[in-house]
C-alpha positions, 0 to 999 in steps of 0.5 A: 500500499502506497504511503501517503505525503505527509510534507507540508505544502508550502504556502501560495504567494500569490493572494499576499502578492495580489493584496498588495497590487490592488492596494497599491493599483488604487493608492496609484489611481487616487494619487494620479487623479488628485494630481491631474485634478490639481494640474487641470485647476492650474490650467483654468487659472492662469487661461483668464485674463486680466485686460487693463485697457489704456485710454487714446491718449497712450501711444503704441511704445508706451504700452509695449513699454509697459508690457515689458515691465509688466512681464518682470512681475514674479506673479505674471505668468505672460502677458500680451498685446493686444492692438485695436485692430486685433482687438476689433477682430477678437471681437468680431469672433467673440460676438459679432461677425459683422463687428467689423463693420463698425469700424468708422464709428467705433474704436477700441483701446490698446489693451494687454492681456496679463495671465497670473501665476495660478498661485496667484489668482485668488479675487483678492489678490486681483483685486488689488492688483486691478487697483495699483493698476487703475491708479495709472494714469494712461490706463483707462480701465481693468477688468477679469473674471471675478466670478469665476476666479471665485468660482474655481477657487471654491470647486478646487478647494472642495475637491481637494477636500474630497479627494483628501478623504478619499484617500485618507479612507483608502490608506486606512483599508490599505492598511488593514488589507495589507495586515489582513493579507500578511497574518494570512500569510504568516499563519500558514507557518505558524507551526514552522515559527513554533517550531524554530522556537523551540529548538532556540531561534531567536526572536529576530533569526525567527521574524527576519525572513518573513520580513525579507519576504513580504518586502520582496511580494511589495517589491513584486506587486509594485511595478504590476500595480504601476503599469496596471494604472499606467494602462487605465490612465494613459493607454486604454484612451488611445484606444478608446475614441470615446475615452479622449477626456481623459486622453486631455485630462492626462496632460496635466499631471505633471511628471514630478509629482508623480514620481513624487507619488510613485516612490511614496506608494512604493515605500509605503507597500514596503514599510507597511509589509514590514510592519504588518509582517513583523507584528503578526510575526511576533504575535506567533511568537507569543501564542502558546502551543495549545493555541495553534491548532 
């Protein structure tokens, strides 16, 4: 009669790797979305201009000199000089195609469109800047879309709070999920842990291999998660035309911030795996033999 093997099967690493991959994937997806929304908000902020209109008495050369001075200001991203002819063309394009037929009776003033950096795009700051420009005798009027700026600031602030709350929830869920996966992985080795302890192995000697193993799992899981995020955010929109709006969203993802988020997620996964494996192994070291069954 053939004797059955009593050799214990080695626990599979797949559940632990999949759990770590899922956690890093969702954190990467969330982090990428936060960066994208931040970049999109910056783009919208910097697309809203402050329009300075000059009196008829000032010459074009003086306005260009004024523009040169404005470009040196730390809060200015860029500025555009608008001549009378260009102003009439813009008015025709935006409002009335027949606007040029009124040239004989309407003369638009020279103007400069100033685009502020996103960090300075607040209604309070722009109100102050507008008052300073109006103090110049050559400036006839200063106009900017105050309601739009306030709406954008409010929307971005609310979006950041919502995404921040979601990120906090995901981090808590990640800790719970990774801890559960690690504990299950170590639970399968509880008899080995206790056997090593009984033959005189030190706690450090017993714990170290488990910590290194789960660190290895985290390092395997990270590139898989990163590849999935890249596939969903960058590759799929290029294949399916209905997702072109996502492709436009991708253009606002800052590469440097994305690198920082990736490093954070990788470190987070490694540190959490090491910590959970250490805590779980220590638990079984303190468990009595009769409680292992």
